[in-house]
C-alpha positions as CSV (number, residue, x, y, z in Angstrom):
1,A,-2.9,-19.3,-6.2
2,L,-1.0,-15.9,-6.7
3,V,-1.8,-13.1,-9.0
4,L,-0.1,-9.7,-7.7
5,C,-2.0,-7.3,-9.5
6,L,-1.4,-3.0,-9.3
7,V,-4.0,-2.9,-11.8
8,P,-6.8,-1.6,-9.7
9,G,-10.2,-4.1,-9.6
10,K,-8.7,-5.7,-13.2
11,Y,-7.6,-8.9,-11.1
12,T,-7.7,-10.9,-7.7
13,F,-6.3,-13.8,-5.6
14,A,-9.5,-15.2,-6.5
15,D,-8.5,-15.4,-10.0
16,S,-5.9,-16.1,-9.9
17,V,-4.9,-20.0,-10.2
18,S,-2.6,-22.3,-8.4
19,V,1.3,-21.0,-8.7
20,K,3.8,-20.3,-6.6
21,P,4.7,-18.1,-4.5
22,F,6.9,-14.7,-5.8
23,L,10.6,-14.1,-5.0
24,A,11.9,-11.1,-6.0
25,F,15.4,-10.4,-5.6
26,G,17.6,-7.1,-6.0
27,A,20.3,-7.8,-9.0
28,D,23.4,-6.4,-7.4
29,L,23.2,-9.2,-4.8
30,S,26.5,-11.0,-4.3
31,T,26.0,-15.5,-3.6
32,K,26.7,-14.7,0.5
33,E,23.8,-11.5,0.3
34,K,21.4,-13.4,-1.6
35,A,21.9,-16.1,1.1
36,Q,21.8,-13.8,4.2
37,V,17.9,-11.9,2.9
38,M,17.3,-16.1,1.5
39,K,17.4,-16.8,5.7
40,Q,15.2,-13.1,6.5
41,F,12.9,-15.0,4.2
42,G,12.9,-18.0,6.4
43,I,14.0,-20.3,3.2
44,T,16.6,-22.9,1.9
45,N,17.7,-23.5,-1.0
46,E,16.4,-27.0,-1.3
47,E,13.0,-24.6,-1.0
48,L,13.9,-22.2,-3.5
49,A,12.6,-24.3,-5.7
50,D,9.5,-24.4,-5.0
51,Y,9.4,-20.0,-5.4
52,Q,9.5,-18.2,-8.6
53,T,12.1,-16.1,-8.6
54,I,12.8,-12.9,-11.0
55,T,15.7,-10.3,-10.0
56,V,15.2,-6.0,-10.2
57,T,18.0,-4.5,-12.2
58,N,19.4,-0.6,-10.9
59,K,18.0,0.3,-14.2
60,E,14.9,-1.0,-13.6
61,E,15.1,0.6,-10.2
62,H,16.2,4.0,-11.0
63,Q,13.3,3.7,-13.9
64,Y,10.5,4.3,-11.2
65,L,12.2,6.1,-8.4
66,D,14.6,8.7,-10.6
67,E,11.3,10.7,-10.3
68,Y,11.3,11.5,-6.5
69,L,14.6,10.0,-5.3
70,A,18.0,11.2,-5.3
71,S,20.5,8.3,-7.5
72,K,23.0,8.4,-4.6
73,V,20.0,7.0,-1.9
74,I,18.3,4.0,-4.0
75,G,19.0,0.8,-3.7
76,T,20.5,-1.8,-5.4
77,R,19.5,-5.2,-2.7
78,A,16.1,-4.6,-1.8
79,S,14.4,-8.1,-2.4
80,V,10.9,-9.3,-2.4
81,M,8.7,-11.9,-1.6
82,I,5.0,-12.4,-2.0
83,E,2.6,-14.6,-0.3
84,E,-1.3,-14.7,-0.2
85,A,-3.0,-13.8,2.2
86,D,-7.1,-15.7,3.0
87,A,-9.6,-13.0,1.3
88,G,-10.3,-10.5,3.5
89,R,-6.7,-10.4,5.0
90,G,-5.9,-7.5,3.8
91,I,-2.1,-6.2,3.0
92,E,0.4,-7.6,5.9
93,V,3.7,-6.3,5.4
94,E,7.1,-7.9,7.2
95,T,10.5,-5.9,6.9
96,H,14.1,-7.3,8.0
97,N,16.5,-4.4,7.3
98,I,14.8,-2.0,6.5
99,S,15.7,1.3,7.7
100,F,13.8,4.0,5.1
101,C,10.2,2.6,5.0
102,S,8.3,1.0,7.6
103,K,5.0,-1.5,7.9
104,E,2.5,0.6,7.7
105,M,4.3,3.0,4.5
106,Y,4.6,-0.5,2.6
107,T,0.8,-1.2,3.3
108,N,-0.7,2.7,1.8
109,A,1.4,2.1,-1.4
110,L,1.1,-1.4,-2.3
111,V,-2.6,-0.6,-1.7
112,T,-2.2,2.5,-4.0
113,A,-0.8,0.3,-6.4
114,G,-4.2,-2.1,-6.4
115,I,-2.4,-4.9,-4.9
116,S,-5.5,-7.5,-2.3
117,D,-5.0,-10.0,0.2
118,A,-1.3,-10.5,0.3
119,K,1.6,-10.8,3.2
120,V,4.6,-9.7,2.0
121,T,8.4,-9.4,3.4
122,V,10.7,-7.2,2.3
123,A,14.1,-7.8,3.6
124,G,18.1,-6.5,2.6
125,P,21.0,-8.2,3.3
126,F,22.3,-5.6,5.6
127,P,19.8,-2.0,6.7
128,I,18.9,-0.9,3.2
129,S,16.9,1.9,2.9
130,G,13.6,-0.8,0.8
131,T,12.1,1.9,-1.5
132,A,13.6,-0.5,-4.2
133,A,11.3,-3.5,-3.4
134,L,8.2,-1.3,-4.3
135,V,10.0,-1.7,-8.2
136,G,10.4,-5.2,-7.3
137,A,6.7,-6.0,-6.8
138,M,5.8,-4.6,-9.8
139,K,7.7,-6.0,-12.1
140,A,6.4,-9.3,-10.4
141,Y,3.0,-8.1,-11.6
142,G,4.0,-7.8,-15.1
143,E,6.0,-11.3,-15.7
144,M,3.3,-13.7,-13.6
145,T,0.2,-12.3,-15.8
146,G,1.7,-11.0,-19.1
147,E,0.2,-7.1,-19.0
148,G,1.8,-4.6,-18.6
149,V,1.8,-2.8,-14.9
150,D,-0.6,0.5,-15.0
151,E,1.1,3.4,-14.7
152,A,-0.8,6.2,-13.5
153,S,-0.7,3.7,-10.4
154,S,2.6,2.0,-10.4
155,D,3.6,5.8,-10.0
156,A,1.0,7.5,-7.8
157,A,2.1,4.6,-5.4
158,T,5.6,4.5,-5.8
159,N,5.4,8.6,-4.9
160,E,3.1,7.6,-2.1
161,L,5.8,5.6,-1.0
162,V,9.1,8.1,-0.8
163,A,7.1,10.9,0.2
164,T,5.4,9.8,3.2
165,S,9.3,8.3,3.6
166,E,10.3,12.1,4.1
167,L,7.3,13.0,5.7
168,A,8.3,10.7,8.6
169,N,11.1,12.5,8.2
170,D,9.6,16.0,10.1
171,I,6.9,14.3,11.9
172,G,8.0,10.6,12.4
173,K,7.3,6.6,10.9
174,E,4.1,6.1,12.7
175,K,2.8,10.0,12.6
176,A,3.7,9.6,8.8
177,A,1.6,7.0,7.5
178,Q,-1.7,8.2,9.4
179,F,-1.4,11.3,7.9
180,V,-1.0,9.7,3.9
181,A,-3.8,7.0,4.9
182,L,-5.8,9.9,6.8
183,L,-5.6,12.4,3.7
184,K,-5.3,9.3,1.2
185,D,-9.4,8.1,3.3
186,K,-10.3,12.4,2.7
187,V,-9.8,13.1,-1.0
188,V,-10.9,9.3,-2.1
189,S,-14.2,9.7,-0.2
190,G,-14.6,13.2,-0.9
191,D,-13.5,13.0,-4.6
192,L,-11.3,16.1,-4.4
193,T,-10.2,17.3,-7.1
194,S,-8.5,20.8,-6.9
195,E,-5.4,21.9,-5.5
196,D,-7.9,24.4,-3.0
197,E,-10.0,21.4,-1.9
198,I,-7.2,18.6,-1.2
199,K,-5.5,21.7,0.8
200,D,-8.2,21.7,3.1
201,A,-8.2,18.2,3.8
202,I,-4.3,18.5,4.5
203,N,-5.8,21.2,7.1
204,E,-8.0,18.8,8.5
205,A,-5.1,15.8,8.7
206,E,-3.2,18.0,10.4
207,K,-5.4,19.2,12.2
208,E,-6.9,15.9,13.7
209,L,-3.9,13.8,14.1
210,N,-2.2,17.3,15.8
211,V,0.9,17.4,13.2
212,S,2.4,20.1,11.4
213,I,3.5,19.9,7.7
214,D,5.6,22.6,6.2
215,D,4.7,23.8,2.8
216,E,7.2,22.4,0.6
217,M,5.8,19.0,2.3
218,K,2.3,20.5,1.1
219,T,3.2,20.8,-2.3
220,K,4.0,17.3,-2.5
221,M,1.1,16.0,-0.8
222,V,-1.1,18.0,-3.0
223,S,0.7,16.6,-5.8
224,L,0.3,13.2,-5.1
225,M,-3.0,13.1,-4.1
226,K,-4.3,14.4,-7.0
227,K,-2.6,11.9,-8.6
228,I,-4.5,9.1,-6.8
229,G,-8.1,10.7,-7.1
230,G,-7.2,9.6,-10.9
231,L,-6.9,6.2,-9.4
232,D,-10.9,5.1,-9.4
233,L,-10.1,3.8,-5.8
234,D,-12.5,2.0,-3.3
235,L,-12.4,3.9,0.0
236,G,-14.4,0.9,1.3
237,K,-11.3,-1.7,-0.1
238,I,-8.3,0.9,0.9
239,Q,-9.8,0.6,4.3
240,N,-10.3,-3.1,4.3
241,Q,-6.5,-3.7,2.3
242,A,-4.7,-1.2,5.0
243,Q,-7.0,-1.9,8.8
244,N,-3.6,-2.2,10.7
245,V,-3.2,1.8,9.9
246,Y,-6.5,2.8,10.2
247,D,-7.9,1.1,12.9
248,K,-5.4,2.6,14.9
249,I,-6.6,6.3,13.0
250,K,-10.2,5.0,14.4
251,D,-8.5,4.1,18.6
252,M,-7.6,8.4,18.1
253,G,-11.0,8.8,17.5
254,I,-11.3,10.3,13.8
255,D,-14.0,9.1,12.1
256,L,-13.7,8.6,8.7
257,D,-16.0,8.4,5.9
258,D,-17.3,3.9,6.3
259,A,-17.9,3.8,2.2
260,K,-17.8,-0.7,3.4
261,G,-21.3,-1.2,3.3
């Protein structure tokens, strides 16, 4: 049973009907490249019939990513496989040949997009950025449910993935994912909406994680967090779905607001 959902609270896997796991291939993959991606997914040609498949075009990738990335770095070959996970397992991400985005970055963005309890595998035929895989997930939602993609959720998720990747250039991938998760926690738990409130939260997160963010990145984080704050996300669900990210933050001795009860 699989419904890939990008509208927070509207669909869950428990509501879904029995369908096949889902594959979204980059449209520009050559036959050889597609075969390489399928090998990384662990799927043979014979087994492909057991999956629903779509393609993601370069035009679709630019539709979502042009606002946040230079055209020259927007990939066209990222592919994604999505499978249902047991209720309560959260988002589990595996990557192959992805250089720009870490597992934790995908996890954070997928949770922002509203996806619950899913195993997501992202692969390229050779080392690629992987940002377009998120676009594939969004298209999969539309194809499978017949619903239009929620623009606010998809934009915030795309914005988050790219901004976290850029932050990683300054403080490293792991710290960047933790920083965005912690900041998102503060914004959602405190219902922060003003620029000053979010800036204070950024300063707190810097101190708690012992990192330094430059002014340009702080401006990007304020913009991103304003979007996320407007999505009406449930903090307990965020923490549950991205448990692997939040556990690492807690291991540092950082107290997170517990909204699970």
